N, C-alpha and C positions, 0 to 999 in steps of 0.2 A: 504493500500500500504506500509506503514512504517513497518508493521509486516513481509511482504514478504521480505523487504530489510534486516531486522534483521536476518531472517532465512538464507537468501542467504549469508550474511556476515559470519555467523557462519559456514556454509558449506565450504566457501572458506578457513577459518582458518584450517579446518580439511584436506583440500587437499594439503596444503603447498604452500606458496607463495615464489617465488625466492627472496633471499636476506633478508628475514625477519625471525625472531624467532617467529613461530606461538605459541609456548608455552607461551611466554611472553605476546603476544597479547590476548590470551585466559585468562590468569591470570588477566589481566586488565579488560577484558570484563565481566567476571563473578562476579566482585565486584559490578556491578550495580544491586541494588535490584529490579529494574524495567525492567530487561532484559526480553524480550519476549512479549507475548500477554496474559494478565490476563483476563480470561473469567469465566463465571459461567453459570450453568444450574439451573433454578428455577422452582419448581413445586408448584403451589398455588391453594388452594381451596377457593371458594367463596360461601356465602349463605346470603340471605336477603329477603327483601320485595319490592314489586312494589309500586311506588308512582303514583297511577292511580286512578282517580276519575270520569272518563267519564261515565261508567255504563255498556254497553253491553258486554264488555270483562272481567268484574270483576270476574265472576265465574272461568274462565280459569286461572286467576292470583292469586286466593285466597290462594294458598299454597306456594307463594313466588317463589324463584328461587335458583338454585344450578349450579355452573359452575366449570370448571377446566381450568387452564392455564399452559402452558409450555413456558418458556422464555429463550432465549440465550442472555446473556449480556456481554458487554465489560466494564471492570472497568478501568476508567482513573486514572492517577497518578498525575495530576497537572503539567505536563511538559509544557502544553500550557496555555496561560494566561486565556482563557475563562474557562478552567477546574478549575482553582483556584478561579475564580469568583463564581462558583457554587459548591465549596467545594468538588472537586474530584467526579463528578457524574458518574453514570453508565448508559449505554444506550444499546439498542439492538432491537431485533425483538421477537414477541411472537405469540402464537397460542391459540385460545380460543374455547371452546366447552361447551355447557351447556343445562340444562333443565330450561326454563324460564316460564313454565306453561304447560297447556294442549297441547300436540304436535299436536292434530287434528286441533287446531285453531292457533297455533303459530309456528309449525314446530320444526325442530331440528337444531337450529342455531350454526354455527361455525364462526370463524373469524381469520384474521391475522392483525397485527398492528406493529407499531414502538413505543418505549417507552423511557422515561428518568426518572431516579431517582436523585433528588438533595438532598444530605444529609444536616442536620442541627443538632445542639446541640449534639456534639460527646462526648462520654466518652471512656474509654479504650476498653471495649468489647461491647459497644452498641451505636447506634445512631438512630436518627429519620430521616425520608425521606418524601419529597413531590414527588409524582409520577404523570406522565401524559402519557396517551397512546392514539394513534389515528390510525385508520385503517378502515376496513370494515368488516361487518358480512354478512353471506350468508346462504342459505337454510332455510329462514323463510317462513312461510305459509301466504301469503298476503290475503287481503280482496278479496272476491269473492261474488257477489250478490246472487249466488245460493249455492255454496259449503262452503263458509266461511263468512256468512253475519254479524257475531258478531264482527269481527276483525276491529274495528274502529281506531286502533293504527298504523297498518302496512299496507302499500299499495304496497310494492314491496318485492321480494325475497332477494334483496341485499340492505343493509342500511349502513350508516356511523356508526362507532363504536367509542365511546369516553369513557374514564375511567379516573377519578381523584382519587388519593389515598393519604392518610396521614397515616403513619405507622412507624414501628420500625424494626431494624435489630439487632439481638443479635448474636454475634460470639460464637458459641458453641465449635468449635475446629478450627484448622488451615484450615480444609477442609469445614466444614459445618456452615451455618448460619440458625437460625430460624427467619422467617419473619412474620409479622402480620400487620393488619391495618384496617381502615375503608375506604370504597370507594363508589363512585357513578358511575353508568354506564348508558349511554344513547345510544339508537338506533334511527336513523331518516334518511329519505332520502331527507330532505329539500324541500318537496312539489313537487318533481319531479313526484311522483305518489301519488294519493290520495286513501284512507284517510291517514293522516300523523300526528296523535296526538303524535306518538312516544312512546317509552317505557323508563321510568326512574326507576332505581333500586338502592336502598340503602342497603348496607350490610357490612359484616365483611369478612376478609380473613386471612388465615394462610398458611404457607408453609415452604419449605426447599430450601436452596440454596447451590449448590455444586461448589466449586471453583477449577479451574485448570489453568495451564499455557501451552499453546499449543506448546511451544518449548521444553518441558521437555523430551519427548520421543526421538525426533530427536537429541538432544544434547547428551543424554546418549548413543545412538547407534552409532553416527557418530563422536563425539568429546571427551566426557569425561564421562566415565561410572559411576564416583563417584559424578557427579554434581547433586544437588537437586535444581530444579528451584522453586523459590518462587511462591506460589499459589495466593498470594494477593500482590498488589502493595504497595509500601511505598509512601504515599501522600507527594508531594513536597509543603510545605507550605511557600515558599518564597514569598516576597511581590508581590502583584498584580501590574502590570504595570499601570501607570496613563493612563486614557482614553484620547483619542484624541477627543476633543469636535468638533462638526461640525453642520452645518445647511444643510438641504436637501430639495429639491423640487422634487416631484414625480408625475407621471401620471399613472393611473391604469385603464385598460379596461377589463371588464369581461362579459361573457354571461352565460345564464342558461336556464332552462326549467321548467315550472310549469304546474300543472293541477288545475282545479276547484274542489270544494267539490263534493262528489258523490251525495249529495242532489240536486245539480243543474242539474244532469242527462246529463252532457256534457262529452262525451268521446273524449277529444282532449287535446293536449299539446300546450302551448303558450311560446313564447320566452321572455327572460328578458335580459336587458342590464344594466350594472353599469359602470359609468364613474366617477372616483374619482381623484381630484386634492388635493395634500396633502403637508403640510409643517411639517418638523420634526426637532427636536433639540435633539442631542445625549448628554445626561446629565451625563452618567456614563457608566462603562463597562457593567452594568446590563441592562440598558434600555434607552429608548428615549420617548419623549412626542411629540404629533402631533395634528394638527388641519387642517380641510380642508372642501371642498365643494363636495357634492355628486349629481350626476345626475342619475336618475333611469327611466327605461322604463319597464312596466309590461304589456305584451300583453293580459293577462287574464282580465285586467280591462275593455277592450272593451266590452266583453260579459256582465260583471257586470253592466256597465253603460247603455248599450242598454236595459237591463232588467229593470233597476231602473228608468232611465230617458227617455227612448225611442230613444236616440241617443248618439253618441260619436264621437270624433275626435281623430286623433293620439296624439294631445297635451294633451288630457284627460288622456292618459295612462302614462304620464310623471310626475315625481315629482322632486323637487329640495330640497336638504337638506344640513345641515352643521353638522359637528361632531368634537368631541375632542377624543383623544385616547392615548394609551400607547403601547409600544412594548418591549418585553423581547428578548434580543439578545443572541443566543446560536450559536456562531461561525458564519456560513453563514445563519443560520435560524433565523427567527423572529416569535414570537407568538404575533399576533396583536389583540388588543381589542379596540373597538371604540364604543362610544355612541353618537347618534345624534337625531335631530329633523327636521321636514319638514318646509320649508319656503313657497313653492308654491305647490299646489295640487288642484284637483277639489273639493274633500270633505274629510271627516275624515275616509274613509274606511280603510286606512292603519294605523289608530291610530295616536298618537301624537309623538311617538319616536321609535327609532330602535337601535339595537345593531349589531355589526359586530365582529365575532370571526374568525380569519384567520391564516393560516400558510404561511409564505413567505420564498422563497429560493432566495437569492441574487446571481446573475450570473455575474461573472467578475466584472467590475467596474461600469457599467451603467444600467444593466437590472435586472429584477427579474420575477419570476413566483409566483402565489399565488392562493390558494384555500380557500374559506371562506364561512361562513353562515351569511346571513343577516336575521334579525328577524323582526317580526311584533309586535309592542308594547312590546318589550323586550324579552319575553320567547318563543313565537310561531315562528316556522320556516317560513320564507317568501320564500327564494330561496337560492340555492347554487350558488356561484360565482366562475367561472372557468376563470382565465385570467392571465394577466401579464402586465408589464409596464417598464418604464424607470425612472431613477433617476439622479439627479445632486447634488453633494455635494460641499459645499463652506464654507468659514470662519473657516478653521481649526485652532485650537490653543490647 
């Protein structure tokens, strides 16, 4: 929205405002090195190997994977406090397509996602970045007992897409960057459809980034034909505003859907519920610490317990747990990570501990929506949590 406002303002300058010297106004405006919207197009190639040890799909994955990504990024300048906390990050949307193995067993996956790059360790022409991408991938070839029986990793055509990247950016010219890195990619549907071992890929990437300023053309044609818009922003490294410390109480309710293993020969989906009560302390601009209580309901446990013990009750499908966690704050978004253990349960079918990795968007003052993945004994997906909740903050200082 702020970029539309900038362009509208510049157009008004060209039209002539009564009682004002538009030439002087423009002369002042163009001295701002961060005038406009600084964007880039990035083309990136990936290649690597699968981290897969299950067995049946090994032949289809033997030759690794190759993929192509196209990204549209917005480069921040540090005008806002959160941007300075993350050292003037860039963020945007991307498109993914690739060959992850034998197409007859894995399909031709593509995907769309959002991403953020947080720079660190800068020099004059080079800096390192930590990158995170989250979205979904589609056009996979899922398991089919007759047509695709070896695919024990993917149970649905659409899966969640996750990519974590550590790499570097080298400024080749005012227009171009060379980018490179090491990354890990994960596909999973969170046990919504079975089988769901998921795919994990480790590899390297290289690419080029083209910088431009979206106001350049309109200014040259409408206002000042000699104006050369900066293609890159000038990072504002003024001091970061002190954080406002606070305490927070929140309640989160989420639902989900799961299936049983194909070995159980049950073609049904079962509902899940997560109820989380949480205490949070905001310790810095970067993050907050949390602790809380978790109540879980997994409808699929009913079938498991009837098979194992001959009977079950609704209470057998419930679990009570506790967790500790941390959140990274990016403006109105939080990246939530929590680890917990169970206090009450019927047996050890769910293991001894769980993780939650979630993305939360805070709405106005008291509410939020959240999507997350709860795991089984750490690394295995248990279910996807879709939900939201409310929060109350107090003790500001």
